C-alpha positions as a Markdown table, in Angstrom:
| # | Residue | x | y | z |
|---|---|---|---|---|
| 1 | Met | -1.2 | 27.9 | -16.3 |
| 2 | Asn | 0.4 | 30.4 | -18.7 |
| 3 | Ala | 3.3 | 30.8 | -16.3 |
| 4 | Gln | 3.8 | 27.1 | -15.9 |
| 5 | Leu | 3.9 | 26.7 | -19.7 |
| 6 | Ala | 6.4 | 29.5 | -20.0 |
| 7 | Lys | 8.5 | 27.8 | -17.3 |
| 8 | Tyr | 8.9 | 24.6 | -19.2 |
| 9 | Ala | 9.5 | 26.3 | -22.5 |
| 10 | Ala | 12.2 | 28.3 | -20.8 |
| 11 | Lys | 13.8 | 25.1 | -19.4 |
| 12 | Leu | 14.0 | 23.6 | -22.8 |
| 13 | Ala | 15.9 | 26.7 | -24.0 |
| 14 | Ala | 18.1 | 26.8 | -20.9 |
| 15 | Thr | 19.3 | 23.2 | -21.5 |
| 16 | Gly | 20.1 | 24.0 | -25.1 |
| 17 | Leu | 17.5 | 21.7 | -26.6 |
| 18 | Cys | 15.6 | 24.6 | -28.3 |
| 19 | Ala | 16.4 | 28.2 | -29.1 |
| 20 | Pro | 14.2 | 30.7 | -27.2 |
| 21 | Gly | 11.0 | 31.2 | -29.2 |
| 22 | Asp | 11.3 | 27.9 | -31.0 |
| 23 | Val | 9.0 | 26.0 | -28.6 |
| 24 | Leu | 5.3 | 26.5 | -28.2 |
| 25 | Met | 3.3 | 24.8 | -25.5 |
| 26 | Ala | -0.4 | 24.7 | -24.8 |
| 27 | Ala | -2.6 | 23.3 | -22.1 |
| 28 | Leu | -6.3 | 22.9 | -21.6 |
| 29 | Asp | -7.6 | 24.9 | -18.6 |
| 30 | Asp | -11.0 | 26.6 | -18.8 |
| 31 | Glu | -9.7 | 27.3 | -22.3 |
| 32 | Leu | -6.5 | 26.8 | -24.2 |
| 33 | Ala | -3.6 | 28.5 | -22.4 |
| 34 | Trp | -0.3 | 29.2 | -24.3 |
| 35 | Ser | 3.3 | 29.7 | -23.4 |
| 36 | Ala | 3.4 | 32.5 | -25.9 |
| 37 | Glu | 0.6 | 34.6 | -27.4 |
| 38 | His | -0.1 | 35.3 | -31.1 |
| 39 | Asp | 2.1 | 32.5 | -32.4 |
| 40 | Pro | 1.4 | 31.4 | -36.0 |
| 41 | Arg | 1.6 | 27.7 | -34.9 |
| 42 | Gln | -1.5 | 28.0 | -32.7 |
| 43 | Pro | -4.1 | 27.1 | -35.4 |
| 44 | Leu | -2.2 | 23.8 | -36.2 |
| 45 | Met | -2.0 | 22.9 | -32.5 |
| 46 | Glu | -5.6 | 23.7 | -32.0 |
| 47 | Ser | -6.5 | 21.2 | -34.7 |
| 48 | Val | -4.3 | 18.6 | -33.1 |
| 49 | Phe | -6.0 | 19.2 | -29.7 |
| 50 | Ala | -9.4 | 18.7 | -31.5 |
| 51 | Gly | -8.3 | 15.3 | -32.7 |
| 52 | Leu | -6.8 | 13.9 | -29.5 |
| 53 | Asn | -8.0 | 13.4 | -25.9 |
| 54 | Ile | -5.1 | 15.3 | -24.3 |
| 55 | Ser | -4.5 | 18.1 | -21.8 |
| 56 | Ala | -1.2 | 19.5 | -23.0 |
| 57 | Leu | 0.7 | 19.8 | -26.3 |
| 58 | Leu | 4.2 | 20.9 | -27.4 |
| 59 | Leu | 5.5 | 21.8 | -30.8 |
| 60 | Ala | 9.2 | 22.6 | -31.0 |
| 61 | Arg | 12.2 | 23.0 | -33.2 |
| 62 | Pro | 15.3 | 21.3 | -31.6 |
| 63 | Ala | 18.4 | 23.4 | -31.8 |
| 64 | Gly | 22.1 | 22.8 | -32.6 |
| 65 | Val | 23.4 | 19.3 | -32.5 |
| 66 | Tyr | 19.9 | 18.0 | -31.5 |
| 67 | Gln | 18.4 | 19.5 | -34.7 |
| 68 | Ala | 21.2 | 18.0 | -36.8 |
| 69 | Val | 21.0 | 14.4 | -35.4 |
| 70 | Met | 17.2 | 14.4 | -35.5 |
| 71 | Ala | 17.0 | 15.6 | -39.1 |
| 72 | Glu | 19.5 | 13.0 | -40.1 |
| 73 | Leu | 17.7 | 10.2 | -38.3 |
| 74 | Val | 14.3 | 11.4 | -39.7 |
| 75 | Arg | 15.7 | 11.3 | -43.3 |
| 76 | Gln | 17.0 | 7.8 | -42.7 |
| 77 | Ala | 13.7 | 6.6 | -41.2 |
| 78 | Leu | 11.7 | 8.0 | -44.1 |
| 79 | Ala | 14.0 | 6.4 | -46.6 |
| 80 | Asp | 13.6 | 3.1 | -44.8 |
| 81 | Gly | 9.9 | 3.6 | -45.0 |
| 82 | Gly | 9.9 | 3.1 | -48.8 |
| 83 | Gly | 8.2 | 6.3 | -49.8 |
| 84 | Thr | 5.2 | 5.9 | -47.5 |
| 85 | Gly | 5.8 | 9.3 | -45.8 |
| 86 | Gln | 6.1 | 7.5 | -42.5 |
| 87 | Gly | 8.7 | 5.6 | -40.5 |
| 88 | Ser | 10.2 | 5.3 | -37.0 |
| 89 | Ile | 13.4 | 5.9 | -35.1 |
| 90 | Thr | 14.3 | 3.0 | -32.8 |
| 91 | Pro | 16.9 | 4.1 | -30.2 |
| 92 | Gly | 18.4 | 1.4 | -28.0 |
| 93 | Asp | 18.8 | 3.3 | -24.7 |
| 94 | Cys | 16.9 | 2.2 | -21.5 |
| 95 | Glu | 14.7 | 5.3 | -21.2 |
| 96 | Thr | 13.4 | 4.8 | -24.8 |
| 97 | Arg | 12.8 | 1.1 | -24.2 |
| 98 | Thr | 10.9 | 1.8 | -21.0 |
| 99 | Phe | 8.9 | 4.9 | -21.8 |
| 100 | Leu | 9.0 | 5.8 | -25.6 |
| 101 | His | 9.5 | 2.4 | -27.4 |
| 102 | Asp | 10.1 | 4.1 | -30.7 |
| 103 | Leu | 9.7 | 7.5 | -32.3 |
| 104 | Pro | 7.2 | 7.8 | -35.1 |
| 105 | Val | 8.3 | 10.0 | -38.0 |
| 106 | Val | 6.1 | 11.9 | -40.5 |
| 107 | Asp | 7.1 | 13.8 | -43.6 |
| 108 | Ser | 4.8 | 16.8 | -43.4 |
| 109 | Leu | 3.7 | 19.3 | -40.9 |
| 110 | Thr | -0.1 | 18.6 | -40.9 |
| 111 | Ala | -2.6 | 18.1 | -38.1 |
| 112 | Asp | -3.7 | 14.8 | -39.5 |
| 113 | Gly | -0.2 | 13.4 | -39.7 |
| 114 | Ile | 0.7 | 14.5 | -36.2 |
| 115 | Ile | -2.6 | 13.1 | -34.8 |
| 116 | Gln | -2.0 | 9.8 | -36.4 |
| 117 | Ala | 1.5 | 9.6 | -35.0 |
| 118 | Leu | 0.5 | 10.7 | -31.5 |
| 119 | Arg | -2.2 | 8.1 | -31.3 |
| 120 | Gln | 0.7 | 5.6 | -31.4 |
| 121 | Arg | 3.3 | 7.2 | -29.1 |
| 122 | Lys | 3.8 | 10.1 | -26.7 |
| 123 | Gly | 5.8 | 12.1 | -29.2 |
| 124 | Cys | 6.7 | 12.2 | -32.9 |
| 125 | Val | 9.3 | 13.8 | -35.2 |
| 126 | Val | 8.2 | 15.8 | -38.2 |
| 127 | Leu | 10.3 | 16.7 | -41.2 |
| 128 | His | 9.3 | 20.2 | -42.3 |
| 129 | Glu | 11.2 | 22.1 | -45.0 |
| 130 | Gly | 14.3 | 20.0 | -44.3 |
| 131 | Glu | 14.2 | 20.5 | -40.6 |
| 132 | Ala | 13.1 | 18.3 | -37.7 |
| 133 | Leu | 10.3 | 19.4 | -35.4 |
| 134 | Val | 9.0 | 17.6 | -32.4 |
| 135 | Ala | 5.4 | 17.2 | -31.3 |
| 136 | Ala | 4.6 | 15.8 | -27.8 |
| 137 | Phe | 1.6 | 15.7 | -25.6 |
| 138 | Gly | 0.6 | 15.2 | -22.0 |
| 139 | Thr | -2.7 | 13.6 | -20.7 |
| 140 | Val | -2.4 | 15.1 | -17.2 |
| 141 | Ser | 0.1 | 18.0 | -17.2 |
| 142 | Pro | 2.3 | 20.1 | -19.5 |
| 143 | Glu | 5.3 | 18.6 | -17.6 |
| 144 | Gln | 4.7 | 15.3 | -19.5 |
| 145 | Ala | 5.1 | 17.0 | -22.9 |
| 146 | Tyr | 8.3 | 18.7 | -21.7 |
| 147 | Val | 9.7 | 15.4 | -20.4 |
| 148 | Thr | 8.9 | 13.6 | -23.7 |
| 149 | Met | 10.5 | 16.3 | -25.7 |
| 150 | Ser | 13.6 | 16.3 | -23.6 |
| 151 | Ser | 13.8 | 12.5 | -23.6 |
| 152 | Met | 13.4 | 12.3 | -27.4 |
| 153 | Cys | 16.3 | 14.7 | -27.9 |
| 154 | Phe | 18.5 | 12.5 | -25.5 |
| 155 | Ala | 17.4 | 9.3 | -27.2 |
| 156 | Cys | 18.1 | 10.6 | -30.7 |
| 157 | Phe | 21.5 | 12.0 | -29.7 |
| 158 | Val | 22.5 | 8.6 | -28.3 |
| 159 | Ala | 21.0 | 6.7 | -31.2 |
| 160 | Tyr | 22.8 | 8.7 | -33.8 |
| 161 | Phe | 26.3 | 8.5 | -32.3 |
| 162 | Ala | 25.9 | 4.8 | -31.3 |
| 163 | Asp | 24.7 | 4.0 | -34.8 |
| 164 | His | 27.7 | 5.7 | -36.4 |
| 165 | Leu | 30.1 | 3.6 | -34.4 |
| 166 | Arg | 28.1 | 0.4 | -35.2 |
| 167 | Thr | 28.2 | 1.2 | -38.9 |
| 168 | Leu | 32.0 | 1.7 | -38.7 |
| 169 | Arg | 32.3 | -1.7 | -37.0 |
| 170 | Ala | 30.2 | -3.3 | -39.7 |
| 171 | Gly | 32.3 | -1.8 | -42.4 |
| 172 | Ala | 29.3 | -0.1 | -44.0 |
| 173 | Met | 30.4 | 3.6 | -43.8 |
| 174 | Thr | 29.8 | 5.8 | -46.8 |
| 175 | Asp | 31.3 | 9.1 | -47.8 |
| 176 | Gln | 28.0 | 10.8 | -47.4 |
| 177 | Arg | 27.5 | 9.5 | -43.8 |
| 178 | Arg | 31.1 | 10.4 | -43.0 |
| 179 | Ala | 30.5 | 14.0 | -44.2 |
| 180 | Ser | 27.3 | 14.3 | -42.2 |
| 181 | Phe | 29.1 | 13.0 | -39.1 |
| 182 | Ala | 31.9 | 15.6 | -39.4 |
| 183 | Arg | 29.2 | 18.4 | -39.7 |
| 184 | Ile | 27.4 | 17.1 | -36.7 |
| 185 | Lys | 30.5 | 16.6 | -34.6 |
| 186 | Ala | 31.4 | 20.3 | -35.2 |
| 187 | Leu | 28.1 | 21.3 | -33.6 |
| 188 | Leu | 28.8 | 19.5 | -30.3 |
| 189 | Pro | 29.1 | 21.9 | -27.3 |
| 190 | Glu | 32.4 | 22.0 | -25.5 |
| 191 | Asp | 33.2 | 19.2 | -23.1 |
| 192 | Arg | 32.2 | 20.3 | -19.6 |
| 193 | Gly | 35.1 | 18.4 | -18.3 |
| 194 | Asp | 37.4 | 20.7 | -20.1 |
| 195 | Ile | 35.8 | 24.1 | -19.3 |
| 196 | Asp | 34.2 | 23.7 | -15.9 |
| 197 | Gly | 35.5 | 23.0 | -12.5 |
| 198 | Leu | 33.5 | 21.0 | -9.9 |
| 199 | Pro | 30.6 | 22.8 | -8.1 |
| 200 | Asp | 31.3 | 23.6 | -4.4 |
| 201 | Leu | 29.3 | 20.8 | -2.9 |
| 202 | Leu | 28.7 | 20.5 | 0.8 |
| 203 | Pro | 31.3 | 18.4 | 2.7 |
| 204 | Gly | 30.2 | 15.4 | 4.8 |
| 205 | Pro | 29.6 | 13.2 | 6.6 |
| 206 | Phe | 26.0 | 14.3 | 7.4 |
| 207 | Asp | 24.6 | 13.1 | 10.7 |
| 208 | Ser | 21.2 | 14.9 | 10.6 |
| 209 | Glu | 18.4 | 14.5 | 8.1 |
| 210 | Asp | 18.3 | 18.2 | 7.5 |
| 211 | Ala | 22.0 | 18.4 | 6.5 |
| 212 | Ala | 21.7 | 15.3 | 4.3 |
| 213 | Arg | 18.6 | 16.7 | 2.6 |
| 214 | Ala | 20.4 | 20.0 | 1.9 |
| 215 | Ala | 23.3 | 18.1 | 0.3 |
| 216 | Ile | 21.0 | 16.0 | -1.8 |
| 217 | Ile | 19.1 | 19.0 | -3.1 |
| 218 | Gln | 22.3 | 20.8 | -4.0 |
| 219 | Ala | 23.9 | 17.8 | -5.7 |
| 220 | Gly | 20.7 | 17.0 | -7.6 |
| 221 | Arg | 20.5 | 20.6 | -8.9 |
| 222 | His | 24.1 | 20.6 | -10.1 |
| 223 | Thr | 23.8 | 17.2 | -11.8 |
| 224 | Val | 21.0 | 18.7 | -14.0 |
| 225 | Glu | 22.9 | 22.0 | -14.5 |
| 226 | Tyr | 26.0 | 20.2 | -15.7 |
| 227 | Gly | 24.0 | 18.2 | -18.3 |
| 228 | Leu | 24.6 | 14.8 | -16.6 |
| 229 | Val | 21.1 | 13.5 | -17.0 |
| 230 | Asp | 18.3 | 12.9 | -19.5 |
| 231 | Ser | 15.9 | 15.7 | -19.0 |
| 232 | Tyr | 15.9 | 16.0 | -15.1 |
| 233 | Phe | 15.7 | 12.2 | -14.6 |
| 234 | Gly | 18.1 | 10.3 | -12.4 |
| 235 | Asn | 18.2 | 9.6 | -8.7 |
| 236 | Ile | 20.2 | 10.4 | -5.7 |
| 237 | Ser | 20.4 | 9.0 | -2.2 |
| 238 | Tyr | 22.3 | 9.3 | 1.1 |
| 239 | Arg | 22.6 | 6.7 | 3.8 |
| 240 | Leu | 22.1 | 8.3 | 7.2 |
| 241 | Pro | 23.5 | 6.6 | 10.3 |
| 242 | Ala | 21.1 | 5.1 | 12.7 |
| 243 | Thr | 22.3 | 7.3 | 15.5 |
| 244 | Gly | 21.1 | 10.3 | 13.5 |
| 245 | Gln | 17.6 | 9.1 | 13.6 |
| 246 | Gly | 17.3 | 7.6 | 17.1 |
| 247 | Thr | 16.3 | 4.2 | 15.7 |
| 248 | Gly | 18.0 | 0.9 | 15.4 |
| 249 | Ser | 18.0 | 1.1 | 11.6 |
| 250 | Glu | 20.0 | 3.3 | 9.1 |
| 251 | Thr | 17.8 | 5.4 | 6.8 |
| 252 | Ile | 18.2 | 5.9 | 3.1 |
| 253 | Leu | 17.1 | 9.4 | 2.0 |
| 254 | Ile | 16.3 | 9.1 | -1.7 |
| 255 | Ser | 14.7 | 11.1 | -4.4 |
| 256 | Gln | 11.1 | 10.2 | -5.2 |
| 257 | Thr | 10.1 | 8.5 | -8.4 |
| 258 | Gly | 9.5 | 10.9 | -11.2 |
| 259 | Ser | 10.9 | 13.8 | -9.3 |
| 260 | Ser | 13.0 | 16.6 | -10.9 |
| 261 | Leu | 16.6 | 16.4 | -9.7 |
| 262 | Asp | 16.9 | 20.2 | -10.0 |
| 263 | Glu | 13.7 | 20.8 | -7.9 |
| 264 | Leu | 13.8 | 18.1 | -5.2 |
| 265 | Gly | 12.7 | 20.2 | -2.3 |
| 266 | Pro | 10.1 | 18.0 | -0.5 |
| 267 | Cys | 10.5 | 15.1 | -3.0 |
| 268 | Ile | 12.9 | 13.1 | -0.8 |
| 269 | Asp | 11.8 | 10.0 | 1.0 |
| 270 | Pro | 13.3 | 8.6 | 4.2 |
| 271 | Cys | 13.3 | 4.8 | 3.8 |
| 272 | Arg | 14.4 | 2.8 | 6.8 |
| 273 | Met | 16.7 | 0.0 | 5.8 |
| 274 | Asp | 14.9 | -2.5 | 8.0 |
| 275 | Asp | 11.8 | -1.8 | 5.9 |
| 276 | Gly | 10.1 | -0.4 | 9.0 |
| 277 | Ser | 8.6 | 2.4 | 6.9 |
| 278 | Cys | 6.2 | 2.7 | 4.0 |
| 279 | Ala | 8.0 | 5.7 | 2.5 |
| 280 | Gly | 9.5 | 3.4 | -0.1 |
| 281 | Ile | 6.1 | 3.4 | -1.9 |
| 282 | Thr | 6.9 | 6.7 | -3.5 |
| 283 | Ala | 10.7 | 6.4 | -3.6 |
| 284 | Ser | 12.7 | 6.2 | -6.8 |
| 285 | Ser | 11.9 | 3.2 | -9.0 |
| 286 | Glu | 15.6 | 2.3 | -8.4 |
| 287 | Tyr | 15.3 | 2.3 | -4.6 |
| 288 | Ser | 15.8 | -1.5 | -4.5 |
| 289 | Ala | 19.2 | -1.1 | -6.3 |
| 290 | His | 20.3 | 1.7 | -4.0 |
| 291 | Lys | 19.4 | -0.3 | -0.9 |
| 292 | Ala | 21.2 | -3.4 | -2.2 |
| 293 | Val | 24.3 | -1.4 | -3.0 |
| 294 | Tyr | 24.3 | 0.1 | 0.5 |
| 295 | Glu | 23.8 | -3.3 | 2.1 |
| 296 | Ala | 26.7 | -4.7 | 0.1 |
| 297 | Glu | 28.8 | -1.7 | 1.2 |
| 298 | Met | 28.1 | -2.3 | 4.8 |
| 299 | Ala | 28.7 | -6.0 | 4.5 |
| 300 | Ser | 32.1 | -5.6 | 2.8 |
| 301 | Asp | 33.4 | -3.0 | 5.2 |
| 302 | Ser | 34.9 | -4.4 | 8.5 |
| 303 | Ala | 33.5 | -1.4 | 10.4 |
| 304 | Gly | 30.1 | -1.6 | 8.7 |
| 305 | Ala | 30.7 | 1.7 | 7.0 |
| 306 | Gly | 31.1 | 1.8 | 3.2 |
| 307 | Ala | 29.9 | 4.4 | 0.9 |
| 308 | Arg | 27.2 | 6.7 | 2.1 |
| 309 | Ala | 26.3 | 8.7 | -1.1 |
| 310 | Met | 25.0 | 7.6 | -4.4 |
| 311 | Leu | 24.4 | 9.5 | -7.7 |
| 312 | His | 22.8 | 8.2 | -10.8 |
| 313 | Gly | 22.8 | 10.2 | -14.0 |
| 314 | His | 22.7 | 9.6 | -17.8 |
| 315 | Pro | 25.8 | 11.2 | -19.2 |
| 316 | Arg | 25.4 | 10.9 | -22.9 |
| 317 | Phe | 28.7 | 9.5 | -24.0 |
| 318 | Ser | 28.9 | 7.1 | -21.1 |
| 319 | Val | 25.6 | 5.7 | -22.4 |
| 320 | Ile | 26.8 | 5.6 | -26.0 |
| 321 | Val | 30.1 | 3.9 | -25.1 |
| 322 | Ser | 28.1 | 1.3 | -23.1 |
| 323 | Leu | 26.2 | 0.4 | -26.3 |
| 324 | Asp | 29.4 | -0.3 | -28.3 |
| 325 | Cys | 30.6 | -3.9 | -28.6 |
| 326 | Glu | 33.0 | -5.6 | -30.9 |
| 327 | Arg | 31.0 | -8.8 | -30.9 |
| 328 | Leu | 28.7 | -8.1 | -33.8 |
| 329 | Asp | 27.8 | -11.8 | -34.1 |
| 330 | Cys | 27.1 | -12.3 | -30.4 |
| 331 | Pro | 24.2 | -14.8 | -30.0 |
| 332 | Lys | 22.7 | -12.6 | -27.2 |
| 333 | Leu | 22.3 | -9.5 | -29.4 |
| 334 | Gly | 19.0 | -7.8 | -28.5 |
| 335 | Glu | 19.3 | -9.1 | -24.9 |
| 336 | Cys | 22.4 | -7.0 | -24.1 |
| 337 | His | 20.6 | -4.8 | -21.6 |
| 338 | Arg | 19.5 | -7.7 | -19.5 |
| 339 | Ala | 21.6 | -10.8 | -20.1 |
| 340 | Cys | 25.0 | -9.8 | -21.4 |
| 341 | Asp | 27.6 | -12.1 | -19.7 |
| 342 | Thr | 30.7 | -10.6 | -21.4 |
| 343 | Pro | 32.9 | -8.7 | -18.9 |
| 344 | Arg | 33.2 | -5.2 | -20.2 |
| 345 | Ala | 34.6 | -1.9 | -18.7 |
| 346 | Val | 35.7 | 1.6 | -19.5 |
| 347 | Ser | 39.4 | 1.6 | -18.6 |
| 348 | Asp | 42.3 | 4.0 | -18.8 |
| 349 | Asn | 45.6 | 2.7 | -17.6 |
| 350 | Ala | 47.2 | 6.1 | -17.7 |
| 351 | Ser | 44.9 | 7.6 | -15.2 |
| 352 | Gly | 43.8 | 4.4 | -13.3 |
| 353 | Leu | 40.1 | 4.9 | -14.3 |
| 354 | Ser | 38.3 | 1.6 | -14.4 |
| 355 | Ile | 34.5 | 1.5 | -14.6 |
| 356 | Pro | 32.6 | -1.8 | -15.3 |
| 357 | Ile | 29.7 | -1.9 | -17.8 |
| 358 | Val | 27.0 | -4.3 | -16.6 |
| 359 | Pro | 23.5 | -5.2 | -17.8 |
| 360 | Gly | 20.5 | -4.6 | -15.6 |
| 361 | Glu | 16.8 | -3.7 | -15.7 |
| 362 | Val | 14.9 | -1.3 | -13.4 |
| 363 | Gly | 13.1 | -3.3 | -10.7 |
| 364 | Thr | 13.7 | -6.5 | -8.7 |
| 365 | Gly | 13.4 | -9.2 | -11.3 |
| 366 | Pro | 16.2 | -11.8 | -12.0 |
| 367 | Phe | 17.9 | -9.2 | -14.3 |
| 368 | Gly | 17.2 | -6.3 | -11.9 |
| 369 | Leu | 19.8 | -3.7 | -11.1 |
| 370 | Cys | 19.5 | -4.7 | -7.4 |
| 371 | Asn | 21.3 | -8.0 | -8.5 |
| 372 | Thr | 23.7 | -6.7 | -11.1 |
| 373 | Leu | 24.8 | -3.4 | -9.7 |
| 374 | Pro | 26.1 | -4.2 | -6.2 |
| 375 | Pro | 28.8 | -6.8 | -7.2 |
| 376 | Ala | 29.9 | -4.4 | -10.0 |
| 377 | Leu | 30.4 | -1.5 | -7.6 |
| 378 | Ala | 32.0 | -3.8 | -5.0 |
| 379 | Asp | 34.9 | -4.5 | -7.4 |
| 380 | Thr | 35.7 | -0.8 | -7.8 |
| 381 | Thr | 37.8 | 1.3 | -5.5 |
| 382 | Gly | 38.4 | 5.0 | -5.3 |
| 383 | Asp | 42.0 | 6.3 | -5.5 |
| 384 | Ala | 44.2 | 9.1 | -4.4 |
| 385 | Thr | 44.0 | 10.9 | -7.7 |
| 386 | Gly | 40.3 | 11.7 | -7.2 |
| 387 | His | 38.9 | 8.9 | -9.4 |
| 388 | Gly | 35.8 | 7.6 | -7.7 |
| 389 | Arg | 33.8 | 4.5 | -7.7 |
| 390 | Gly | 31.1 | 3.8 | -10.3 |
| 391 | Ala | 29.5 | 1.4 | -12.8 |
| 392 | Ile | 27.8 | 2.0 | -16.1 |
| 393 | Val | 24.5 | 0.1 | -16.7 |
| 394 | Tyr | 24.2 | -0.9 | -20.4 |
| 395 | Gly | 22.2 | 1.7 | -22.3 |
| 396 | His | 21.0 | 3.2 | -19.1 |
| 397 | Gly | 23.4 | 5.4 | -17.3 |
| 398 | Leu | 26.1 | 5.8 | -14.7 |
| 399 | Phe | 26.0 | 5.1 | -11.0 |
| 400 | Thr | 28.7 | 6.6 | -8.7 |
| 401 | Leu | 29.4 | 6.3 | -5.0 |
| 402 | Gly | 30.7 | 8.8 | -2.5 |
| 403 | Ala | 32.5 | 7.8 | 0.7 |
| 404 | Val | 30.9 | 10.5 | 3.0 |
| 405 | Asp | 29.3 | 13.0 | 0.7 |
| 406 | Phe | 28.6 | 13.8 | -3.0 |
| 407 | Arg | 31.9 | 15.4 | -3.9 |
| 408 | Asp | 33.7 | 12.2 | -5.1 |
| 409 | Ala | 30.4 | 10.8 | -6.6 |
| 410 | Phe | 30.0 | 14.0 | -8.7 |
| 411 | Gln | 33.7 | 14.0 | -9.6 |
| 412 | Ala | 33.3 | 10.4 | -10.8 |
| 413 | Leu | 30.3 | 11.4 | -13.0 |
| 414 | Met | 32.3 | 14.1 | -14.6 |
| 415 | Asp | 35.5 | 12.1 | -15.0 |
| 416 | Val | 33.8 | 9.1 | -16.6 |
| 417 | Glu | 31.8 | 11.2 | -19.0 |
| 418 | His | 34.9 | 13.2 | -19.9 |
| 419 | Phe | 36.8 | 10.0 | -20.6 |
| 420 | Cys | 33.9 | 8.3 | -22.5 |
| 421 | Arg | 33.6 | 11.3 | -24.8 |
| 422 | Ala | 37.3 | 11.2 | -25.7 |
| 423 | Glu | 37.2 | 7.4 | -25.9 |
| 424 | Tyr | 34.2 | 7.5 | -28.3 |
| 425 | Phe | 36.0 | 9.7 | -30.8 |
| 426 | Arg | 39.2 | 7.7 | -30.4 |
| 427 | Arg | 37.3 | 4.5 | -31.4 |
| 428 | Val | 35.7 | 6.4 | -34.4 |
| 429 | Ala | 39.1 | 7.6 | -35.6 |
| 430 | Gln | 40.7 | 4.2 | -35.2 |
| 431 | Leu | 37.9 | 2.3 | -37.0 |
| 432 | Asp | 37.7 | 4.9 | -39.8 |
| 433 | Ala | 41.4 | 4.8 | -40.4 |
| 434 | Gly | 41.5 | 1.0 | -40.5 |
């Protein structure tokens, strides 16, 4: 257990969410196990354990830009709380709406305050000596606390930058907020699109399940390593020809629900497109969307071919830009993620990049991604300059397609995020100057 705790603490440091040594994790085995021994935070965490029915607990100090945006959001939430010492951060991204709802905020590092907040939600943010700390728990495994911590950092990053743009559009910017933004912007890591080339991904097409699995595992790992997801979340699939399986149906190899994209290994399900398999039970929650996209691809291609690879990640600025809208008085505000009917896109005439932004919910309901995503992707075409096919789902993330393998799908993830980051700051500069 100690090794498992140390693993997740190290992953938080490796992704830049925390500095090494700034995260402490504990889990209940025969007795409390710790990611690090003799840490002064242990007595506080033991008190929190005593007050909750949990199996794992994390207490961490976010680092860098995550520390800065969380501390800013915490101060705003506490000010909005009217001096009660409590408040909440309410991000608008899909992962928060689905899993976290809102993030409780407390103004002191005490066991009672943390216990009260964690009775409401999976994690909370604590303001301690001017800095933000995160407490998160798991009822089954330490991995749950790690995921919550990572998702909270992602949600607060998106919430802060989206709110800044919204404030500018509303004409409510203050000198104090402008100064804070400049300080936080300076903490951003370099754009990966500027400093990194593409990973050396396996070339397709893949006609065997083993070859396709190897390509999925490789592409999933690089998607996490390049910071194109929230935590390790996302999904990935490959449509394998029927001839490669000896059946009359093509097969979608897809990551399992809740699986780590950087540790897929056996967590890939083979789902026959004729539904002649029960493997879909454990497949990604977005399997229905992947299947619908592939069916649309096959129907629109005269040879029944179409795209064979699909990547879904959560590049931060792609999500942030999807939340930005000029229609501040739209009657459907609050329903944007499921019922927006305004055509929107991320477009760059100079490069030919054109990526639609569409609503859509996870699942198969009337607003499900399986209904909104296929027609959006059908209207996109790859080009000779390397721009691939993709669509951004409002507040959720980016889906990209590969013709025969994951190389152009990964390129599209990188290209769109690179453009959205530049586009975000272009909009900020334009609005702040006007």
